[in-house]
N, CA, C, O and the ligand as a Tripos MOL2 file, in Angstrom:
@<TRIPOS>MOLECULE
protein
  285   283    72     0     0
PROTEIN
NO_CHARGES

@<TRIPOS>ATOM
      1 N           0.8930   -1.1740    0.0520 N.3       1 MET1
      2 CA         -0.0410    0.0020    0.0560 C.3       1 MET1
      3 C           0.8620    1.2410    0.0020 C.2       1 MET1
      4 O           1.7980    1.3510    0.7940 O.2       1 MET1
      5 N           0.5970    2.1650   -0.9130 N.am      2 PRO2
      6 CA          1.5130    3.4140   -0.9880 C.3       2 PRO2
      7 C           1.1830    4.2920    0.2860 C.2       2 PRO2
      8 O           0.1930    4.0690    0.9840 O.2       2 PRO2
      9 N           2.0060    5.2150    0.5130 N.am      3 VAL3
     10 CA          1.8070    6.1420    1.5720 C.3       3 VAL3
     11 C           1.6610    7.5710    0.9660 C.2       3 VAL3
     12 O           2.0940    7.8390   -0.1540 O.2       3 VAL3
     13 N           1.0510    8.4410    1.7350 N.am      4 GLY4
     14 CA          0.8600    9.8150    1.2850 C.3       4 GLY4
     15 C           2.1750   10.5930    1.3800 C.2       4 GLY4
     16 O           3.1430   10.1180    1.9730 O.2       4 GLY4
     17 N           2.2010   11.8060    0.7840 N.am      5 TYR5
     18 CA          3.3870   12.6200    0.9290 C.3       5 TYR5
     19 C           3.0230   14.0520    0.8120 C.2       5 TYR5
     20 O           1.9380   14.3960    0.3420 O.2       5 TYR5
     21 N           3.9740   14.9430    1.2600 N.am      6 GLY6
     22 CA          3.7140   16.3710    1.2800 C.3       6 GLY6
     23 C           3.1060   16.7520    2.5580 C.2       6 GLY6
     24 O           2.6530   15.8790    3.2990 O.2       6 GLY6
     25 N           3.0620   18.0870    2.8910 N.am      7 GLU7
     26 CA          2.5100   18.5820    4.0970 C.3       7 GLU7
     27 C           1.5000   19.6760    3.8980 C.2       7 GLU7
     28 O           1.5090   20.3660    2.8780 O.2       7 GLU7
     29 N           0.6150   19.8420    4.8840 N.am      8 GLY8
     30 CA         -0.3320   20.9090    4.8210 C.3       8 GLY8
     31 C          -1.2950   20.7770    3.6290 C.2       8 GLY8
     32 O          -1.8300   19.7160    3.3060 O.2       8 GLY8
     33 N          -1.4620   21.9440    3.0120 N.am      9 THR9
     34 CA         -2.3660   21.8990    1.8300 C.3       9 THR9
     35 C          -1.7960   21.1680    0.6650 C.2       9 THR9
     36 O          -2.5170   20.8310   -0.2740 O.2       9 THR9
     37 N          -0.4600   20.9030    0.7040 N.am     10 ALA10
     38 CA          0.1970   20.1750   -0.4270 C.3      10 ALA10
     39 C           0.1850   18.6000   -0.2140 C.2      10 ALA10
     40 O           0.6770   17.8160   -1.0260 O.2      10 ALA10
     41 N          -0.4190   18.2370    0.9460 N.am     11 TYR11
     42 CA         -0.4510   16.7900    1.2490 C.3      11 TYR11
     43 C          -1.1890   16.0230    0.1910 C.2      11 TYR11
     44 O          -2.2990   16.3960   -0.1890 O.2      11 TYR11
     45 N          -0.5630   14.9030   -0.3160 N.am     12 ARG12
     46 CA         -1.1900   13.9850   -1.2910 C.3      12 ARG12
     47 C          -1.4910   12.7040   -0.5660 C.2      12 ARG12
     48 O          -0.5670   12.0490   -0.0860 O.2      12 ARG12
     49 N          -2.7620   12.3120   -0.4620 N.am     13 PRO13
     50 CA         -3.0580   11.0420    0.1660 C.3      13 PRO13
     51 C          -2.5070    9.8900   -0.6420 C.2      13 PRO13
     52 O          -2.1420   10.0660   -1.8050 O.2      13 PRO13
     53 N          -2.4390    8.6760   -0.0270 N.am     14 PRO14
     54 CA         -1.9340    7.5540   -0.7400 C.3      14 PRO14
     55 C          -2.6530    7.3740   -2.1090 C.2      14 PRO14
     56 O          -3.8710    7.5180   -2.2090 O.2      14 PRO14
     57 N          -1.8710    7.0620   -3.1350 N.am     15 HIS15
     58 CA         -2.4780    6.9310   -4.5050 C.3      15 HIS15
     59 C          -1.5080    6.1910   -5.3640 C.2      15 HIS15
     60 O          -0.3330    6.0300   -5.0350 O.2      15 HIS15
     61 N          -2.0190    5.7550   -6.4520 N.am     16 ILE16
     62 CA         -1.2120    5.0540   -7.5090 C.3      16 ILE16
     63 C          -1.4170    5.7530   -8.8050 C.2      16 ILE16
     64 O          -2.5490    5.8970   -9.2670 O.2      16 ILE16
     65 N          -0.2950    6.2130   -9.4310 N.am     17 HIS17
     66 CA         -0.4370    6.7940  -10.7140 C.3      17 HIS17
     67 C          -0.3460    5.6640  -11.7740 C.2      17 HIS17
     68 O           0.3000    4.6350  -11.5750 O.2      17 HIS17
     69 N          -1.0000    5.9100  -12.8590 N.am     18 PHE18
     70 CA         -0.9840    4.8680  -13.9420 C.3      18 PHE18
     71 C          -1.1650    5.5200  -15.3310 C.2      18 PHE18
     72 O          -1.7570    6.5930  -15.4400 O.2      18 PHE18
     73 N          -0.6590    4.8720  -16.3730 N.am     19 LYS19
     74 CA         -0.8290    5.3180  -17.7240 C.3      19 LYS19
     75 C          -1.2680    4.1220  -18.5740 C.2      19 LYS19
     76 O          -0.8300    2.9900  -18.3680 O.2      19 LYS19
     77 N          -2.1140    4.4010  -19.4990 N.am     20 VAL20
     78 CA         -2.6050    3.3160  -20.4520 C.3      20 VAL20
     79 C          -2.0730    3.6800  -21.8020 C.2      20 VAL20
     80 O          -2.2360    4.8060  -22.2740 O.2      20 VAL20
     81 N          -1.4260    2.7080  -22.4280 N.am     21 PHE21
     82 CA         -0.8470    2.9100  -23.8380 C.3      21 PHE21
     83 C          -1.6180    1.8860  -24.7390 C.2      21 PHE21
     84 O          -1.9000    0.7500  -24.3580 O.2      21 PHE21
     85 N          -1.9140    2.3660  -25.9000 N.am     22 ILE22
     86 CA         -2.3350    1.4720  -26.9870 C.3      22 ILE22
     87 C          -1.5320    1.7240  -28.1450 C.2      22 ILE22
     88 O          -1.3910    2.8680  -28.5760 O.2      22 ILE22
     89 N          -0.9580    0.6540  -28.7120 N.am     23 ASP23
     90 CA         -0.0020    0.7890  -29.8390 C.3      23 ASP23
     91 C           1.0500    1.8480  -29.5690 C.2      23 ASP23
     92 O           1.3340    2.6780  -30.4330 O.2      23 ASP23
     93 N           1.6140    1.8270  -28.4090 N.am     24 ASN24
     94 CA          2.6940    2.7410  -27.9780 C.3      24 ASN24
     95 C           2.2610    4.2270  -27.8900 C.2      24 ASN24
     96 O           3.0960    5.1190  -27.7440 O.2      24 ASN24
     97 N           0.9410    4.4650  -27.9820 N.am     25 LYS25
     98 CA          0.3900    5.8220  -27.8900 C.3      25 LYS25
     99 C          -0.1940    5.9620  -26.4830 C.2      25 LYS25
    100 O          -0.9770    5.1290  -26.0270 O.2      25 LYS25
    101 N           0.2120    7.0440  -25.8110 N.am     26 GLU26
    102 CA         -0.3280    7.2500  -24.3850 C.3      26 GLU26
    103 C          -1.7590    7.7290  -24.5090 C.2      26 GLU26
    104 O          -2.0170    8.7830  -25.0910 O.2      26 GLU26
    105 N          -2.7230    6.9330  -23.9440 N.am     27 ILE27
    106 CA         -4.1310    7.1800  -24.1120 C.3      27 ILE27
    107 C          -4.7250    7.8520  -22.8320 C.2      27 ILE27
    108 O          -5.5480    8.7630  -22.9130 O.2      27 ILE27
    109 N          -4.2760    7.3650  -21.6690 N.am     28 VAL28
    110 CA         -4.7960    7.8970  -20.4240 C.3      28 VAL28
    111 C          -3.7030    8.0200  -19.4060 C.2      28 VAL28
    112 O          -2.8790    7.1130  -19.2880 O.2      28 VAL28
    113 N          -3.6580    9.0780  -18.6800 N.am     29 THR29
    114 CA         -2.7570    9.2760  -17.5430 C.3      29 THR29
    115 C          -3.5780    9.7060  -16.3900 C.2      29 THR29
    116 O          -4.1930   10.7700  -16.4630 O.2      29 THR29
    117 N          -3.6370    8.9660  -15.3310 N.am     30 SER30
    118 CA         -4.4680    9.2320  -14.1980 C.3      30 SER30
    119 C          -3.9330    8.6800  -12.9210 C.2      30 SER30
    120 O          -2.7940    8.2180  -12.8580 O.2      30 SER30
    121 N          -4.7350    8.7230  -11.9140 N.am     31 GLN31
    122 CA         -4.2980    8.1760  -10.6190 C.3      31 GLN31
    123 C          -5.4320    7.6380   -9.8490 C.2      31 GLN31
    124 O          -6.5290    8.1730  -10.0120 O.2      31 GLN31
    125 N          -5.3120    6.6250   -9.0110 N.am     32 MET32
    126 CA         -6.3550    6.1830   -8.2360 C.3      32 MET32
    127 C          -6.0180    6.3420   -6.7270 C.2      32 MET32
    128 O          -4.8740    6.1700   -6.3080 O.2      32 MET32
    129 N          -7.0280    6.6670   -5.9580 N.am     33 PHE33
    130 CA         -6.8970    6.9010   -4.4710 C.3      33 PHE33
    131 C          -7.5810    5.8120   -3.7510 C.2      33 PHE33
    132 O          -8.2020    4.9700   -4.4000 O.2      33 PHE33
    133 N          -7.5220    5.7570   -2.4960 N.am     34 PHE34
    134 CA         -8.1530    4.7480   -1.6440 C.3      34 PHE34
    135 C          -9.2500    5.4080   -0.8520 C.2      34 PHE34
    136 O          -9.3910    6.6310   -0.8530 O.2      34 PHE34
    137 N         -10.0250    4.5860   -0.1750 N.am     35 SER35
    138 CA        -11.2560    5.0410    0.4160 C.3      35 SER35
    139 C         -11.0100    6.1420    1.5380 C.2      35 SER35
    140 O         -11.9530    6.8060    1.9700 O.2      35 SER35
    141 N          -9.7990    6.2970    1.9630 N.am     36 ASP36
    142 CA         -9.6140    7.3270    2.9620 C.3      36 ASP36
    143 C          -9.8160    8.7640    2.4630 C.2      36 ASP36
    144 O          -9.8570    9.6950    3.2660 O.2      36 ASP36
    145 N          -9.9400    8.9420    1.1820 N.am     37 VAL37
    146 CA        -10.2040   10.3070    0.6070 C.3      37 VAL37
    147 C         -11.7270   10.5560    0.4140 C.2      37 VAL37
    148 O         -12.1150   11.6570    0.0240 O.2      37 VAL37
    149 N         -12.5710    9.5680    0.6750 N.am     38 GLU38
    150 CA        -14.0350    9.6510    0.5210 C.3      38 GLU38
    151 C         -14.4640   10.9650    1.2210 C.2      38 GLU38
    152 O         -14.1480   11.1610    2.3940 O.2      38 GLU38
    153 N         -15.1810   11.8660    0.5080 N.am     39 GLY39
    154 CA        -15.7610   13.0030    1.1030 C.3      39 GLY39
    155 C         -14.8290   14.1080    1.2950 C.2      39 GLY39
    156 O         -15.2410   15.1840    1.7260 O.2      39 GLY39
    157 N         -13.5570   13.9130    0.9950 N.am     40 ARG40
    158 CA        -12.5340   14.9490    1.1370 C.3      40 ARG40
    159 C         -12.6310   15.9480   -0.0120 C.2      40 ARG40
    160 O         -12.8240   15.5540   -1.1620 O.2      40 ARG40
    161 N         -12.4990   17.2420    0.2930 N.am     41 ASP41
    162 CA        -12.5770   18.2790   -0.7770 C.3      41 ASP41
    163 C         -11.5410   18.0320   -1.8760 C.2      41 ASP41
    164 O         -10.3750   17.7450   -1.6040 O.2      41 ASP41
    165 N         -11.9900   18.1490   -3.0990 N.am     42 GLY42
    166 CA        -11.0650   18.0010   -4.2300 C.3      42 GLY42
    167 C         -10.8940   16.5680   -4.7310 C.2      42 GLY42
    168 O         -10.1370   16.3440   -5.6750 O.2      42 GLY42
    169 N         -11.5620   15.6090   -4.1380 N.am     43 PHE43
    170 CA        -11.4400   14.2090   -4.6150 C.3      43 PHE43
    171 C         -12.7950   13.6580   -4.9930 C.2      43 PHE43
    172 O         -13.7170   13.5430   -4.1850 O.2      43 PHE43
    173 N         -12.8660   13.3140   -6.3140 N.am     44 ASN44
    174 CA        -14.0680   12.6880   -6.7820 C.3      44 ASN44
    175 C         -14.0810   11.2300   -6.4440 C.2      44 ASN44
    176 O         -13.0490   10.5700   -6.5560 O.2      44 ASN44
    177 N         -15.1640   10.7170   -6.0490 N.am     45 ASP45
    178 CA        -15.3320    9.3260   -5.7300 C.3      45 ASP45
    179 C         -14.9910    8.3590   -6.9030 C.2      45 ASP45
    180 O         -14.6550    7.1920   -6.6980 O.2      45 ASP45
    181 N         -15.0960    8.9130   -8.1500 N.am     46 GLU46
    182 CA        -14.7370    8.0590   -9.2700 C.3      46 GLU46
    183 C         -13.2030    7.7010   -9.2870 C.2      46 GLU46
    184 O         -12.8000    6.7970  -10.0190 O.2      46 GLU46
    185 N         -12.4130    8.3620   -8.5350 N.am     47 TYR47
    186 CA        -11.0120    8.0860   -8.4810 C.3      47 TYR47
    187 C         -10.6450    7.1430   -7.3260 C.2      47 TYR47
    188 O          -9.4660    6.9790   -7.0080 O.2      47 TYR47
    189 N         -11.6590    6.5210   -6.6970 N.am     48 ILE48
    190 CA        -11.3380    5.6720   -5.5320 C.3      48 ILE48
    191 C         -11.4050    4.2820   -5.9210 C.2      48 ILE48
    192 O         -12.3450    3.8570   -6.5930 O.2      48 ILE48
    193 N         -10.4100    3.5240   -5.5110 N.am     49 ILE49
    194 CA        -10.3440    2.0930   -5.6700 C.3      49 ILE49
    195 C         -10.6220    1.4240   -4.2600 C.2      49 ILE49
    196 O          -9.8970    1.6960   -3.3030 O.2      49 ILE49
    197 N         -11.6320    0.5900   -4.1540 N.am     50 ASN50
    198 CA        -11.9090   -0.0560   -2.8720 C.3      50 ASN50
    199 C         -11.1690   -1.3520   -2.8320 C.2      50 ASN50
    200 O         -11.3660   -2.2030   -3.6990 O.2      50 ASN50
    201 N         -10.3300   -1.5280   -1.8620 N.am     51 VAL51
    202 CA         -9.6200   -2.8460   -1.7460 C.3      51 VAL51
    203 C         -10.0340   -3.6780   -0.6130 C.2      51 VAL51
    204 O         -10.4820   -3.1710    0.4160 O.2      51 VAL51
    205 N          -9.8940   -4.9610   -0.7750 N.am     52 LYS52
    206 CA        -10.2620   -5.9010    0.3350 C.3      52 LYS52
    207 C          -9.0510   -6.7870    0.5070 C.2      52 LYS52
    208 O          -8.3550   -7.0920   -0.4610 O.2      52 LYS52
    209 N          -8.7880   -7.2140    1.7730 N.am     53 LYS53
    210 CA         -7.7690   -8.0740    2.1050 C.3      53 LYS53
    211 C          -8.2350   -9.5020    1.6330 C.2      53 LYS53
    212 O          -9.2980  -10.0110    1.9890 O.2      53 LYS53
    213 N          -7.2870  -10.1100    0.7630 N.am     54 ALA54
    214 CA         -7.6260  -11.4290    0.2580 C.3      54 ALA54
    215 C          -6.3110  -12.3260    0.5400 C.2      54 ALA54
    216 O          -5.2920  -12.1820   -0.1350 O.2      54 ALA54
    217 N          -6.4040  -13.1500    1.4660 N.am     55 ASP55
    218 CA         -5.2490  -13.9030    1.8880 C.3      55 ASP55
    219 C          -4.1630  -12.9670    2.3730 C.2      55 ASP55
    220 O          -4.3750  -12.2890    3.3790 O.2      55 ASP55
    221 N          -3.0680  -12.8890    1.7530 N.am     56 LYS56
    222 CA         -1.9730  -11.9900    2.1560 C.3      56 LYS56
    223 C          -1.8120  -10.7600    1.2770 C.2      56 LYS56
    224 O          -0.7890  -10.0780    1.3440 O.2      56 LYS56
    225 N          -2.7870  -10.4780    0.4760 N.am     57 ILE57
    226 CA         -2.7260   -9.3240   -0.4380 C.3      57 ILE57
    227 C          -3.9500   -8.4770   -0.3530 C.2      57 ILE57
    228 O          -4.9660   -8.8920    0.2050 O.2      57 ILE57
    229 N          -3.8660   -7.2550   -0.9180 N.am     58 LEU58
    230 CA         -5.0340   -6.4340   -1.0080 C.3      58 LEU58
    231 C          -5.5180   -6.5300   -2.4800 C.2      58 LEU58
    232 O          -4.7150   -6.4290   -3.4080 O.2      58 LEU58
    233 N          -6.8130   -6.7230   -2.6720 N.am     59 LYS59
    234 CA         -7.3870   -6.8170   -4.0510 C.3      59 LYS59
    235 C          -8.4330   -5.7870   -4.2620 C.2      59 LYS59
    236 O          -9.2090   -5.4740   -3.3600 O.2      59 LYS59
    237 N          -8.4620   -5.2570   -5.4470 N.am     60 GLY60
    238 CA         -9.4900   -4.2650   -5.8340 C.3      60 GLY60
    239 C          -9.6200   -4.2340   -7.3110 C.2      60 GLY60
    240 O          -8.7490   -4.6680   -8.0650 O.2      60 GLY60
    241 N         -10.8010   -3.6780   -7.7180 N.am     61 ASN61
    242 CA        -11.0570   -3.4290   -9.1690 C.3      61 ASN61
    243 C         -11.1920   -1.9280   -9.3140 C.2      61 ASN61
    244 O         -11.6520   -1.2030   -8.4320 O.2      61 ASN61
    245 N         -10.7380   -1.5010  -10.5420 N.am     62 TYR62
    246 CA        -10.8150   -0.0940  -10.8140 C.3      62 TYR62
    247 C         -11.2060    0.0330  -12.2750 C.2      62 TYR62
    248 O         -10.5470   -0.5640  -13.1270 O.2      62 TYR62
    249 N         -12.2430    0.7790  -12.5980 N.am     63 ASN63
    250 CA        -12.7080    0.9230  -13.9630 C.3      63 ASN63
    251 C         -11.9700    2.1160  -14.6070 C.2      63 ASN63
    252 O         -11.9220    3.1760  -13.9830 O.2      63 ASN63
    253 N         -11.4150    2.0070  -15.7740 N.am     64 ILE64
    254 CA        -10.7760    3.0660  -16.4940 C.3      64 ILE64
    255 C         -11.5910    3.2330  -17.7570 C.2      64 ILE64
    256 O         -11.8250    2.3000  -18.5240 O.2      64 ILE64
    257 N         -12.0140    4.4890  -17.9310 N.am     65 VAL65
    258 CA        -12.8010    4.7960  -19.1710 C.3      65 VAL65
    259 C         -11.8290    5.2930  -20.2010 C.2      65 VAL65
    260 O         -11.1400    6.2970  -20.0190 O.2      65 VAL65
    261 N         -11.7960    4.5650  -21.2820 N.am     66 LEU66
    262 CA        -10.9070    4.9210  -22.3800 C.3      66 LEU66
    263 C         -11.5780    5.7900  -23.4530 C.2      66 LEU66
    264 O         -12.6860    5.4510  -23.8670 O.2      66 LEU66
    265 N         -10.9830    6.8780  -23.9230 N.am     67 PRO67
    266 CA        -11.5320    7.6220  -24.9480 C.3      67 PRO67
    267 C         -11.5500    6.8040  -26.2860 C.2      67 PRO67
    268 O         -10.8260    5.8160  -26.4110 O.2      67 PRO67
    269 N         -12.3510    7.2100  -27.2400 N.am     68 ASP68
    270 CA        -12.2170    6.5080  -28.5590 C.3      68 ASP68
    271 C         -11.0100    7.1400  -29.2650 C.2      68 ASP68
    272 O         -11.1270    8.1780  -29.9170 O.2      68 ASP68
    273 N          -9.8880    6.5110  -29.1230 N.am     69 TYR69
    274 CA         -8.6480    7.0890  -29.6340 C.3      69 TYR69
    275 C          -8.4520    6.9240  -31.0660 C.2      69 TYR69
    276 O          -7.4180    7.3590  -31.5730 O.2      69 TYR69
    277 N          -9.3730    6.3190  -31.8020 N.am     70 ASN70
    278 CA         -9.2450    6.1920  -33.2430 C.3      70 ASN70
    279 C          -9.8190    7.4290  -33.9850 C.2      70 ASN70
    280 O          -9.6990    7.5520  -35.2040 O.2      70 ASN70
    281 N         -10.4650    8.3640  -33.1800 N.am     71 LYS71
    282 CA        -10.9900    9.5290  -33.9050 C.3      71 LYS71
    283 C          -9.9970   10.5580  -34.1880 C.2      71 LYS71
    284 O         -10.3230   11.5810  -34.7910 O.2      71 LYS71
    285 FE          2.0840   10.8780   -6.6990 Fe       72 LIG72
@<TRIPOS>BOND
     1     1     2 1
     2     2     3 1
     3     3     4 2
     4     3     5 am
     5     5     6 1
     6     6     7 1
     7     7     8 2
     8     7     9 am
     9     9    10 1
    10    10    11 1
    11    11    12 2
    12    11    13 am
    13    13    14 1
    14    14    15 1
    15    15    16 2
    16    15    17 am
    17    17    18 1
    18    18    19 1
    19    19    20 2
    20    19    21 am
    21    21    22 1
    22    22    23 1
    23    23    24 2
    24    23    25 am
    25    25    26 1
    26    26    27 1
    27    27    28 2
    28    27    29 am
    29    29    30 1
    30    30    31 1
    31    31    32 2
    32    31    33 am
    33    33    34 1
    34    34    35 1
    35    35    36 2
    36    35    37 am
    37    37    38 1
    38    38    39 1
    39    39    40 2
    40    39    41 am
    41    41    42 1
    42    42    43 1
    43    43    44 2
    44    43    45 am
    45    45    46 1
    46    46    47 1
    47    47    48 2
    48    47    49 am
    49    49    50 1
    50    50    51 1
    51    51    52 2
    52    51    53 am
    53    53    54 1
    54    54    55 1
    55    55    56 2
    56    55    57 am
    57    57    58 1
    58    58    59 1
    59    59    60 2
    60    59    61 am
    61    61    62 1
    62    62    63 1
    63    63    64 2
    64    63    65 am
    65    65    66 1
    66    66    67 1
    67    67    68 2
    68    67    69 am
    69    69    70 1
    70    70    71 1
    71    71    72 2
    72    71    73 am
    73    73    74 1
    74    74    75 1
    75    75    76 2
    76    75    77 am
    77    77    78 1
    78    78    79 1
    79    79    80 2
    80    79    81 am
    81    81    82 1
    82    82    83 1
    83    83    84 2
    84    83    85 am
    85    85    86 1
    86    86    87 1
    87    87    88 2
    88    87    89 am
    89    89    90 1
    90    90    91 1
    91    91    92 2
    92    91    93 am
    93    93    94 1
    94    94    95 1
    95    95    96 2
    96    95    97 am
    97    97    98 1
    98    98    99 1
    99    99   100 2
   100    99   101 am
   101   101   102 1
   102   102   103 1
   103   103   104 2
   104   103   105 am
   105   105   106 1
   106   106   107 1
   107   107   108 2
   108   107   109 am
   109   109   110 1
   110   110   111 1
   111   111   112 2
   112   111   113 am
   113   113   114 1
   114   114   115 1
   115   115   116 2
   116   115   117 am
   117   117   118 1
   118   118   119 1
   119   119   120 2
   120   119   121 am
   121   121   122 1
   122   122   123 1
   123   123   124 2
   124   123   125 am
   125   125   126 1
   126   126   127 1
   127   127   128 2
   128   127   129 am
   129   129   130 1
   130   130   131 1
   131   131   132 2
   132   131   133 am
   133   133   134 1
   134   134   135 1
   135   135   136 2
   136   135   137 am
   137   137   138 1
   138   138   139 1
   139   139   140 2
   140   139   141 am
   141   141   142 1
   142   142   143 1
   143   143   144 2
   144   143   145 am
   145   145   146 1
   146   146   147 1
   147   147   148 2
   148   147   149 am
   149   149   150 1
   150   150   151 1
   151   151   152 2
   152   151   153 am
   153   153   154 1
   154   154   155 1
   155   155   156 2
   156   155   157 am
   157   157   158 1
   158   158   159 1
   159   159   160 2
   160   159   161 am
   161   161   162 1
   162   162   163 1
   163   163   164 2
   164   163   165 am
   165   165   166 1
   166   166   167 1
   167   167   168 2
   168   167   169 am
   169   169   170 1
   170   170   171 1
   171   171   172 2
   172   171   173 am
   173   173   174 1
   174   174   175 1
   175   175   176 2
   176   175   177 am
   177   177   178 1
   178   178   179 1
   179   179   180 2
   180   179   181 am
   181   181   182 1
   182   182   183 1
   183   183   184 2
   184   183   185 am
   185   185   186 1
   186   186   187 1
   187   187   188 2
   188   187   189 am
   189   189   190 1
   190   190   191 1
   191   191   192 2
   192   191   193 am
   193   193   194 1
   194   194   195 1
   195   195   196 2
   196   195   197 am
   197   197   198 1
   198   198   199 1
   199   199   200 2
   200   199   201 am
   201   201   202 1
   202   202   203 1
   203   203   204 2
   204   203   205 am
   205   205   206 1
   206   206   207 1
   207   207   208 2
   208   207   209 am
   209   209   210 1
   210   210   211 1
   211   211   212 2
   212   211   213 am
   213   213   214 1
   214   214   215 1
   215   215   216 2
   216   215   217 am
   217   217   218 1
   218   218   219 1
   219   219   220 2
   220   219   221 am
   221   221   222 1
   222   222   223 1
   223   223   224 2
   224   223   225 am
   225   225   226 1
   226   226   227 1
   227   227   228 2
   228   227   229 am
   229   229   230 1
   230   230   231 1
   231   231   232 2
   232   231   233 am
   233   233   234 1
   234   234   235 1
   235   235   236 2
   236   235   237 am
   237   237   238 1
   238   238   239 1
   239   239   240 2
   240   239   241 am
   241   241   242 1
   242   242   243 1
   243   243   244 2
   244   243   245 am
   245   245   246 1
   246   246   247 1
   247   247   248 2
   248   247   249 am
   249   249   250 1
   250   250   251 1
   251   251   252 2
   252   251   253 am
   253   253   254 1
   254   254   255 1
   255   255   256 2
   256   255   257 am
   257   257   258 1
   258   258   259 1
   259   259   260 2
   260   259   261 am
   261   261   262 1
   262   262   263 1
   263   263   264 2
   264   263   265 am
   265   265   266 1
   266   266   267 1
   267   267   268 2
   268   267   269 am
   269   269   270 1
   270   270   271 1
   271   271   272 2
   272   271   273 am
   273   273   274 1
   274   274   275 1
   275   275   276 2
   276   275   277 am
   277   277   278 1
   278   278   279 1
   279   279   280 2
   280   279   281 am
   281   281   282 1
   282   282   283 1
   283   283   284 2
@<TRIPOS>SUBSTRUCTURE
     1 MET1         2 RESIDUE 1 A MET
     2 PRO2         6 RESIDUE 1 A PRO
     3 VAL3        10 RESIDUE 1 A VAL
     4 GLY4        14 RESIDUE 1 A GLY
     5 TYR5        18 RESIDUE 1 A TYR
     6 GLY6        22 RESIDUE 1 A GLY
     7 GLU7        26 RESIDUE 1 A GLU
     8 GLY8        30 RESIDUE 1 A GLY
     9 THR9        34 RESIDUE 1 A THR
    10 ALA10       38 RESIDUE 1 A ALA
    11 TYR11       42 RESIDUE 1 A TYR
    12 ARG12       46 RESIDUE 1 A ARG
    13 PRO13       50 RESIDUE 1 A PRO
    14 PRO14       54 RESIDUE 1 A PRO
    15 HIS15       58 RESIDUE 1 A HIS
    16 ILE16       62 RESIDUE 1 A ILE
    17 HIS17       66 RESIDUE 1 A HIS
    18 PHE18       70 RESIDUE 1 A PHE
    19 LYS19       74 RESIDUE 1 A LYS
    20 VAL20       78 RESIDUE 1 A VAL
    21 PHE21       82 RESIDUE 1 A PHE
    22 ILE22       86 RESIDUE 1 A ILE
    23 ASP23       90 RESIDUE 1 A ASP
    24 ASN24       94 RESIDUE 1 A ASN
    25 LYS25       98 RESIDUE 1 A LYS
    26 GLU26      102 RESIDUE 1 A GLU
    27 ILE27      106 RESIDUE 1 A ILE
    28 VAL28      110 RESIDUE 1 A VAL
    29 THR29      114 RESIDUE 1 A THR
    30 SER30      118 RESIDUE 1 A SER
    31 GLN31      122 RESIDUE 1 A GLN
    32 MET32      126 RESIDUE 1 A MET
    33 PHE33      130 RESIDUE 1 A PHE
    34 PHE34      134 RESIDUE 1 A PHE
    35 SER35      138 RESIDUE 1 A SER
    36 ASP36      142 RESIDUE 1 A ASP
    37 VAL37      146 RESIDUE 1 A VAL
    38 GLU38      150 RESIDUE 1 A GLU
    39 GLY39      154 RESIDUE 1 A GLY
    40 ARG40      158 RESIDUE 1 A ARG
    41 ASP41      162 RESIDUE 1 A ASP
    42 GLY42      166 RESIDUE 1 A GLY
    43 PHE43      170 RESIDUE 1 A PHE
    44 ASN44      174 RESIDUE 1 A ASN
    45 ASP45      178 RESIDUE 1 A ASP
    46 GLU46      182 RESIDUE 1 A GLU
    47 TYR47      186 RESIDUE 1 A TYR
    48 ILE48      190 RESIDUE 1 A ILE
    49 ILE49      194 RESIDUE 1 A ILE
    50 ASN50      198 RESIDUE 1 A ASN
    51 VAL51      202 RESIDUE 1 A VAL
    52 LYS52      206 RESIDUE 1 A LYS
    53 LYS53      210 RESIDUE 1 A LYS
    54 ALA54      214 RESIDUE 1 A ALA
    55 ASP55      218 RESIDUE 1 A ASP
    56 LYS56      222 RESIDUE 1 A LYS
    57 ILE57      226 RESIDUE 1 A ILE
    58 LEU58      230 RESIDUE 1 A LEU
    59 LYS59      234 RESIDUE 1 A LYS
    60 GLY60      238 RESIDUE 1 A GLY
    61 ASN61      242 RESIDUE 1 A ASN
    62 TYR62      246 RESIDUE 1 A TYR
    63 ASN63      250 RESIDUE 1 A ASN
    64 ILE64      254 RESIDUE 1 A ILE
    65 VAL65      258 RESIDUE 1 A VAL
    66 LEU66      262 RESIDUE 1 A LEU
    67 PRO67      266 RESIDUE 1 A PRO
    68 ASP68      270 RESIDUE 1 A ASP
    69 TYR69      274 RESIDUE 1 A TYR
    70 ASN70      278 RESIDUE 1 A ASN
    71 LYS71      282 RESIDUE 1 A LYS
    72 LIG72      285 GROUP 0 **** ****
């Protein structure tokens, strides 16, 4: 599990950055946060991944909406 960084108003809660490439073309760059940002100003719930402990790991699903990159 990642940890947050920064201080005060620059604090970034724990998150994971990701990029999606199709045919070596960058299609999406975004980040996902965890449930501890729920209701926090500036964080849309769409960016939250809910994880559950499964055996010795944390498991979660996150939907990524891809633009129609062929246009
Ligand atoms: Fe970051």
